[in-house]
C-alpha positions in Angstrom: 12.6 -9.8 -10.0 9.7 -8.0 -11.9 8.3 -4.6 -10.8 5.5 -2.4 -12.3 6.3 1.2 -13.2 3.5 3.6 -12.4 4.4 5.7 -15.5 4.7 3.5 -18.6 7.8 4.1 -20.7 7.5 4.3 -24.5 7.9 0.8 -25.9 10.2 0.3 -28.8 8.9 -0.4 -32.2 8.8 -4.2 -32.9 11.0 -5.6 -35.5 9.6 -7.2 -38.6 9.3 -11.0 -39.0 12.2 -11.0 -41.4 14.5 -9.2 -38.9 13.5 -11.5 -36.1 14.3 -14.5 -38.2 17.9 -13.4 -38.3 18.3 -12.9 -34.6 19.1 -15.4 -31.9 16.4 -16.5 -29.5 17.9 -14.4 -26.7 18.1 -11.3 -28.8 14.6 -11.7 -30.0 13.5 -12.3 -26.4 15.1 -9.1 -25.2 13.7 -7.1 -28.1 10.3 -8.7 -27.5 10.4 -7.8 -23.9 11.2 -4.1 -24.8 8.4 -4.0 -27.3 6.0 -5.3 -24.7 7.1 -2.7 -22.1 9.3 -5.1 -20.1 12.8 -3.5 -19.6 15.5 -6.0 -18.6 17.6 -4.1 -16.1 19.9 -6.9 -15.2 20.4 -10.4 -16.6 23.4 -12.6 -15.7 24.0 -16.3 -16.3 24.9 -17.9 -13.0 27.6 -20.0 -14.8 29.0 -17.9 -17.7 31.5 -20.7 -18.3 29.7 -23.9 -19.0 30.7 -27.1 -17.3 32.5 -25.8 -14.3 32.8 -27.8 -11.1 30.4 -25.6 -9.3 27.8 -26.0 -12.0 28.2 -29.8 -12.1 28.0 -29.9 -8.3 24.7 -28.0 -8.3 23.4 -30.2 -11.0 24.4 -33.4 -9.2 22.7 -32.1 -6.0 19.5 -31.3 -7.7 19.6 -34.7 -9.6 20.1 -36.5 -6.3 17.0 -34.8 -4.8 14.9 -35.8 -7.8 16.3 -39.3 -7.5 15.3 -39.5 -3.9 11.8 -38.3 -4.9 11.6 -41.1 -7.5 12.7 -43.7 -5.0 10.2 -42.5 -2.5 7.4 -42.8 -5.1 8.5 -46.3 -6.0 8.6 -47.1 -2.3 5.0 -45.9 -2.0 4.0 -48.3 -4.7 5.9 -51.2 -3.2 4.3 -50.6 0.3 0.9 -50.2 -1.2 1.2 -53.5 -3.1 1.9 -55.4 0.1 5.5 -55.0 1.2 4.2 -54.1 4.7 1.3 -56.0 6.4 -1.9 -54.1 6.6 -4.4 -56.6 8.0 -5.6 -55.9 11.6 -5.1 -58.6 14.3 -6.5 -58.9 17.8 -3.8 -58.3 20.4 -1.9 -61.6 21.0 -3.4 -63.2 17.8 -0.9 -62.0 15.2 1.7 -59.4 14.2 0.9 -55.8 15.0 3.1 -54.6 12.2 0.0 -53.4 10.3 0.2 -50.2 12.3 3.2 -49.1 10.1 1.3 -49.4 6.8 -0.5 -46.0 6.7 2.4 -44.0 8.3 4.8 -45.5 5.7 2.5 -44.5 2.8 2.1 -41.0 4.2 5.8 -40.5 4.8 6.8 -41.8 1.3 4.2 -39.7 -0.5 5.2 -36.6 1.5 8.9 -37.2 0.8 8.3 -37.6 -2.9 6.3 -34.4 -3.1 8.8 -32.5 -1.1 11.8 -33.7 -3.2 10.1 -32.7 -6.5 9.2 -29.3 -5.1 12.6 -28.6 -3.5 14.4 -29.8 -6.7 12.4 -27.5 -8.9 13.0 -24.5 -6.6 16.8 -25.2 -6.4 16.9 -25.6 -10.2 15.5 -22.1 -10.6 17.7 -20.7 -7.8 21.0 -22.3 -8.7 20.9 -22.8 -12.5 18.5 -20.3 -14.2 19.9 -16.9 -15.1 19.6 -14.1 -12.6 17.3 -11.4 -14.0 15.7 -8.1 -12.9 13.1 -6.4 -15.1 10.7 -3.5 -15.0 7.3 -3.9 -16.7 5.1 -1.1 -18.0 1.3 -1.3 -17.9 -0.4 -1.6 -21.3 -3.7 -2.7 -22.7 -2.9 -2.8 -26.5 -3.6 -6.0 -28.4 -0.5 -7.9 -29.7 0.6 -7.8 -33.3 1.9 -10.8 -35.2 5.5 -9.7 -34.5 4.8 -9.5 -30.8 3.5 -13.1 -30.9 6.8 -14.2 -32.5 8.8 -12.4 -29.9 6.7 -14.0 -27.1 7.4 -17.4 -28.6 11.1 -16.5 -28.6 10.9 -15.6 -24.9 9.4 -19.0 -24.2 12.2 -20.7 -26.2 14.8 -18.7 -24.4 13.4 -19.6 -21.0 13.5 -23.2 -21.9 17.1 -22.9 -23.1 18.0 -21.2 -19.9 16.8 -24.2 -18.0 19.5 -26.2 -19.8 17.3 -29.3 -20.2 18.9 -30.2 -23.5 22.5 -30.3 -22.2 21.8 -31.4 -18.6 20.9 -35.0 -19.3 21.2 -36.0 -15.6 18.6 -33.5 -14.5 16.4 -34.4 -17.4 16.4 -38.0 -16.5 16.0 -37.7 -12.8 13.2 -35.0 -13.0 11.4 -37.3 -15.5 11.7 -40.2 -13.2 10.5 -38.3 -10.1 7.6 -36.5 -11.8 6.5 -39.6 -13.7 6.6 -41.9 -10.6 4.8 -39.2 -8.6 2.1 -38.8 -11.2 1.6 -42.6 -11.2 0.7 -42.8 -7.5 -2.9 -41.7 -7.8 -3.4 -44.3 -10.6 -1.8 -47.0 -8.5 -4.1 -46.3 -5.6 -7.2 -46.0 -7.7 -6.6 -48.8 -10.1 -5.1 -51.1 -7.5 -8.1 -50.7 -5.2 -10.5 -51.3 -8.1 -9.0 -54.4 -9.5 -8.3 -56.1 -6.2 -10.7 -59.0 -5.6 -12.5 -58.5 -2.3 -11.4 -61.1 0.3 -8.9 -62.5 -2.1 -7.5 -65.9 -1.0 -10.7 -66.8 0.8 -12.7 -67.6 -2.2 -15.2 -65.0 -1.5 -16.8 -62.0 -3.3 -19.0 -59.0 -2.5 -22.0 -61.3 -2.6 -20.8 -63.8 0.1 -19.3 -63.9 3.6 -17.3 -66.5 5.5 -20.5 -68.0 6.8 -21.2 -71.4 5.2 -23.2 -74.5 6.2 -21.7 -76.0 9.3 -19.5 -73.0 10.2 -19.2 -72.8 14.1 -20.4 -69.6 15.8 -17.7 -68.2 18.0 -16.9 -65.3 20.2 -14.1 -62.8 19.4 -11.7 -64.9 21.5 -12.5 -68.0 19.4 -14.6 -69.8 22.0 -17.7 -71.6 20.7 -21.2 -70.3 21.5 -23.5 -72.7 23.2 -27.2 -72.6 23.6 -26.9 -71.9 27.3 -24.7 -68.9 27.1 -27.2 -66.0 26.8 -30.0 -65.1 29.2 -33.4 -64.1 27.8 -33.1 -60.7 26.2 -29.4 -61.1 25.9 -27.3 -60.1 22.9 -23.8 -61.0 21.7 -21.5 -60.2 18.8 -20.3 -63.5 17.2 -18.2 -64.5 14.2 -17.6 -67.4 11.9 -15.2 -69.9 13.4 -12.9 -70.2 10.4 -9.4 -68.8 9.7 -9.8 -65.0 9.2 -13.4 -65.0 10.3 -12.9 -62.7 13.3 -11.0 -60.0 11.4 -13.1 -60.1 8.2 -15.1 -56.8 7.9 -18.3 -58.6 6.8 -18.3 -61.2 9.6 -19.8 -59.4 12.7 -23.2 -60.9 13.5 -25.6 -60.2 16.3 -26.9 -63.3 18.2 -30.0 -62.4 20.1 -32.0 -64.4 22.6 -35.7 -63.3 22.7 -37.6 -62.7 25.9 -40.4 -65.1 26.8 -43.5 -64.3 24.8 -41.7 -62.5 22.0 -42.5 -63.8 18.5 -40.7 -62.9 15.3 -42.7 -62.4 12.1 -40.3 -64.0 9.7 -39.8 -62.9 6.1 -40.9 -65.2 3.3 -38.7 -68.2 3.0 -36.9 -67.5 6.3 -39.2 -69.3 8.8 -36.5 -71.9 9.6 -33.7 -69.4 10.2 -34.5 -69.0 13.9 -33.4 -71.7 16.4 -35.7 -71.8 19.4 -35.7 -68.3 21.0 -32.4 -67.5 19.3 -32.1 -65.3 16.2 -29.1 -63.8 14.4 -28.7 -60.8 12.1 -25.8 -59.0 10.4 -24.4 -56.3 12.6 -23.6 -54.0 9.7 -26.2 -51.3 9.2 -27.8 -51.3 5.7 -27.5 -47.5 5.6 -23.9 -46.6 6.0 -22.2 -49.7 7.4 -22.1 -48.7 11.1 -22.5 -51.3 13.9 -26.2 -51.6 14.6 -25.8 -53.1 18.1 -27.7 -51.0 20.7 -30.5 -53.4 21.7 -33.7 -52.5 23.7 -34.8 -56.0 24.8 -38.3 -54.9 26.1 -39.3 -53.6 22.7 -37.1 -55.7 20.5 -35.5 -52.8 18.7 -32.0 -52.4 17.4 -30.5 -48.9 17.1 -27.7 -47.8 14.9 -25.8 -45.0 16.8 -24.4 -43.3 13.7 -27.6 -42.0 12.0 -30.3 -43.3 14.4 -31.8 -46.0 12.2 -34.0 -48.4 14.1 -34.7 -52.0 13.2 -37.6 -54.1 14.7 -36.2 -57.5 15.6 -39.8 -58.9 15.9 -40.4 -57.9 12.3 -37.2 -59.7 11.2 -35.0 -56.5 11.6 -37.2 -54.4 9.4 -36.2 -50.7 9.5 -38.9 -48.6 11.2 -37.1 -45.3 11.7 -34.1 -43.4 10.2 -32.4 -43.4 6.8 -32.0 -47.2 6.5 -34.3 -48.8 4.0 -33.4 -52.4 4.0 -33.8 -55.0 6.7 -30.7 -56.5 8.3 -29.8 -59.8 6.6 -30.6 -62.8 8.8 -28.3 -65.8 9.4 -29.8 -69.3 9.4 -29.0 -70.9 12.7 -28.6 -74.5 13.6 -26.9 -76.5 16.4 -24.5 -79.4 16.7 -23.7 -81.6 19.8 -20.2 -81.8 21.0 -19.2 -83.6 24.2 -22.8 -83.7 25.2 -23.3 -79.9 24.8 -25.1 -78.0 22.1 -23.2 -75.4 20.1 -24.5 -73.0 17.4 -23.5 -73.4 13.8 -24.6 -71.6 10.7 -26.8 -73.5 8.3 -25.6 -71.4 5.4 -24.6 -67.8 4.4 -26.8 -64.7 4.6 -29.4 -65.1 1.9 -28.7 -61.5 0.7 -25.7 -59.2 0.4 -24.9 -57.4 3.6 -23.9 -53.8 3.9 -24.8 -50.2 3.0 -25.6 -48.0 0.1 -24.1 -50.1 -2.7 -26.9 -52.6 -2.2 -29.7 -50.0 -2.1 -31.9 -51.3 -4.9 -35.6 -50.7 -5.7 
């Protein structure tokens, strides 16, 4: 415990550098404290006899806490790298174990932080010397001798921790702190080097839509040319494995009202099939679902930041922060059992999504 005296006591004269060289680190520390106006009232080693059972028991307890912190940090890395499933599935279409991924990461990170913190506190409480001191107020600059005595105080404090002779604690605290410090790098570097849509042969510039890909509903049923009424809208997906759960898949299929004509962008005149047209559902501003459709005016509204897109102008933004048109999907049909079903004639001609793609 350190207190401040309202009436500074007279500090002792500092020893010379030659005298300090002949003293032990603890003697130089005490003399340095007195010279600096810090009067050590009480100082007692918690274990005057080194290597007792009580000291070893305290050391083993603290080492166990640090070891648990290390294992928790390693567990975080293992879970982050894929030990638990994290991909979302529709109810009834796959395991729902993904729900444990984020709680497991939070629990393991919290346990690792708590163990390192508790271990350090117990180290100070159980193993460091018990000390009470009174410090005077002073504003004088330090001399060279005082600098040497301050260095001796730091060395004594380090020696009091017993790091050199407590190899178990040194090893476990190094493991725990090292693993904990690695967690931000694992999360950052792991997220940066992971290939988007790995295993599906895709990249940021492509989606799962390819030539001949069936257009399906969220339950996997194929979309026919008779499903939507004029002015109707439906969210559809590529009918391939993983298509429904892929974040870049949602697409708006719109059936125009009689008399509505779309002014197609250059090179996209053939993307529309009859009075059907399809656009990416992902807003080009911030990635929200732009799916509020006003069939009388042909406008799509993004509810997040109020961007509006004119379907009759090929989903050109006409209001709000979005600056790019929604990418359009080329539509075609195929006949199966005497009925026409929609298919894609290819992928979106441009990258979908928000701010990353904002280019002049």
